[in-house]
N, C-alpha and C positions, 0 to 999 in steps of 0.2 A: 531479236526474235528466239536465237539460241541462248541465251542469259535466260529469258521468261520459262523456255521448255524446262532448262536446268533447275530455277526458282521451282517449279511445279512439280517435277520429281521429287525433289528435297523438301516439299512441304506436304505430298502424298506419303513418300516411306516415312514423315516422319507421325504422320496420321494414321498409318496403319501399322506402323512398325516391323514390316517388314517387305522388301525388294520385290519378292514374288507379289504379292499383294498389290503393290503400288502399280505392280507391272500388267496387273489385270484390270485396274482399275482404269489406268492410261492406254489400256488397247497398246502396248509396246512388250518387247524381250525381258527379259531380265536384264541381259547385256547389256541392251541401251537402257536399262534405268541406273545398271552399274557403273556404266561408262558416263553419265551424266551428273550422278552423283561424283564423281572422280575429277572430271572436270572442273565442278565447281570449288571443291575443295583446294584443287591444285590454283585454279585461279584466284583464290581471296587466302591459299596459303592458312587456311585453318582446317583443324580435325572435326566434323560435324557428328557426326556418328560413333558409335562403340559398340562391340560386336555382343549377343548377351545369346545367351542358349535359346529363346524364343525369339530371337530378331535383332533388332537394331534400336539403340536407345539414345537420343539425342546428346550431346557432350554438354557441356556448360556453354561453350560459345555457339553449340547448332540453338540450344530454347535459348539464348540468348535473342538470335539473327533469326528465328521462326516469327515474331509477330511482326516484325518489318517485309518479312517475303511474303506472307499472308495480305499485307499493307498491298504491297506491291503488285498483286497478282489480281487484287483486288480492282485494284485502279485502272488494270490493263484490261481486264473485262469491261469497265465502265465506258473508257476511252474506244473499244471496241462497239462496244454498244452505240454508244454515241455518232458511231464513223459508221454504220448501219442503218441507224435512226435517217441520217442525212439524205438516203436513197430512194427512202418512201417521203420524203418532205419536200410541200408543193411551193414552188418558186416560179418568180416571172411574173407577168402582166396578164391579165386576162380582160379583153374590153367586150363591155357591155351594153348593145343597144337598147336604150327604154323608152318608153311612151306615155302619153298620157300622165295621172297623176302618180307618184310613187304609191301611194297609200294603195289605191288600186290593184296594181300591180306585185305589191306587197316587198319593194323593194328593199326596205329597213330591216326584214325580216331575212330577206335571204340574204344580204348582205351580213349580217348578224352571224347566220349559222356558216355561210361559206369561210369566215374568216375564224371563227372557232375551228373549223375543220380544218382552216389551212394558211395560219395566222401569217407567216413569210410571203402570202400572196397579194402583187398589187391590183386593183381593181381598178379599171377609169371607165368610165358612163359617157356615154354617146345620148345624149336625149336629140329626139325627130320622133318624125311621123313612122308606123309601122311601114310604109313600102322605101322607104330611106332605109328605114331596118335591111330591111333584104338587097337593096342596093349594093350598103355596104359591105355587108355577108357573101356575096357574092366577088364585091371588091378586096376582099382581106382584109378588110378594115376592123373588123367584127371578131371576136370566136364565137359570139352567143347573144340573142336577143330576143323581145317583145315584137308581139306581131297580132294585127287584128284582122278580121276576114270572116267571111260567114261561114257558117259552123259545115267542117269538109272540105273546107275549099282551104286549104293550107299551098302553102309555096309547091308549086308544082315542077318542080327540079332537082334533080339527082343529086345535086351537090350539097345539097340542104336537108334536113333532117327537123322534124317538129313537132312537138305533143303540145293536143289542145288543152290545156288548165282548167279554163270555167267555160260557162257560158250567160248569156246574158242579153237583154233587146236594145236595140237603140228605138225610142219614139220620136216622133215629129212633134219639135214643141214650136209655138205660136203666141205671138203678142196677146195679152190682156185687152179682152175688147174684143175679139177676131171670130168669137163664137157663132155671128150670122154668116163669114166667109168660110165657115167651116161644114156645111151643113154638105157639100157634096166630098165625098172623101174618095172616089174615085183617083188613079194617079193621073190621066188628061186635067181635071180640074182643079188639082194639088200642085200641078207642074204650072198651072198657068199663073200661079201667084207669088209672091215678090219670094226669091230664094235667097239664104245666106251660106252661100257653098265653101265648100274649102280644095286645095291643089289636089292633083290626082293619086301624088302621094298617099294620100290622109285616106282610113280609112270612111270614112261619111261619104266621101267622092264613088266610092266602089261601093259602098252598101246604096247609094243612089240612083247611081246608074245600073246596077243588078235590079233591082226594085223598079225600074222604069222602062229595064228592057224588052218586056213581052208588048205595053203598049205604045212603044215607040216614040215615046215625048221624052225633053229634057227640059230643066227645070229654067224657069224665068230668075235668071241670075243677076240679082241688083247689088251683090257686095261680095267678095273672098277673102276670108280671112284664114288663118293658118294655126289658131291658139284657141280653144274650149271656152277660156276666158271671154274672151273678144266674141266669139257666136253670142255667148249668153247675155252680153251686153249689150249687143243689138238688137236680139229678140225682147230684151225687156223696153229698147226703147223703141219700138212700132217696126222697125227695119223689114222686117219678114222671115219666115220659118227657119228652122233649122233641124238637125239631127242633132240627140242629145242620146245620153244613156239613160240607162232607165232610173238609176237615183237620181241625177242628176233634174231630168227631167221631173218627176215625182218631187222634188224639193222645192225645183221653181215654184210648182201650181200651189205647192203648200204654202209657201213662205211669201212669193211674189204674185201669186193668182194667173201664171203664166198658164194657155190654155195646151193640151195634149191631144194632136188629132184623134178620134177615137177607133178605135177596129183599128188601127195600121203598127202593127213591130214589124222591126226587122231584125229578126237574130241575127246575133255575132259570136265569135268566139275568141279568146284570148289563149293564143298560146304561145310559147316559148321555141325557139328558131334556133337551130347551131348547122356548122360548117362538118358536112359527114369526113371530110378527111381529117379532120379534127379532133372527131368527138372521144377517143381513146388517150389524147393527152393529158396528163395529169390536172393542168389549171381546169378543161374543161368537164371531164369527170367528177372533179369535186364541186364546180357550181351545178351539174343534173343532179347531185347527190343530195347537195344541200336542196336544192329544188324540190324534191320529193316530198323533203322534209317539212317546207312550207306551202308545196300544193303536191298535198299525196293523190298519189293513184288510184281510182276509184276498185 
């Protein structure tokens, strides 16, 4: 670094033609500039300047060395900038809890934005039910994840933060030919019909329990599954009722003639959840910034 400071003094004097002007440009004293020039010339065994009535002029040796000195300083600045950039480079691994289908949570778009922002970051995806995502977050097995719950009913846990991203409805989907069995749509009547249910960690289970709480009834369970594709297949086969996201339910009615129970909607919110103690970690900040591009706040 001492050699670089001497080269910097040499180049600045060569450009300004004056020790005083070089000292002013480098915020040093004139004696300090003169000492650096002396040390550089003694170290090289060459005379780099000759005095002139209006200042200092480069000798032939000085003119020959000036381009190399400028390139060396430019390389040193590039090295320092590259080193400084490493301090802001996001590295490490980000564990993300995913749910339902990738298209619904816009997973591909999120990862594209995230990796454009932090190309050295490694992402690790853990797919499951939204209740499992909360459990994994609390156990420090994830940094961030997606979650489904009724609007305004995010995780009530000081260790977690969340933001609601989108709102939609769940419909009750019934097999084709069941129209006559759906004339009574109060919850006790619906609960008495055969139901395809899901584990407690699933949003379907929580939504259904929330809806039936006031009527103090429970669904007549005939099958339990943990994947939407299985639920839909069992409804198509005439096994029983289930909950389905509005987009899926409408598509099943249009394409396969399944029934949607009229006047029954269960509101739901898609949220992102992250650990409070990690919200300022670079990888989590990068994820939340990328999420804002994919799911902009209103």
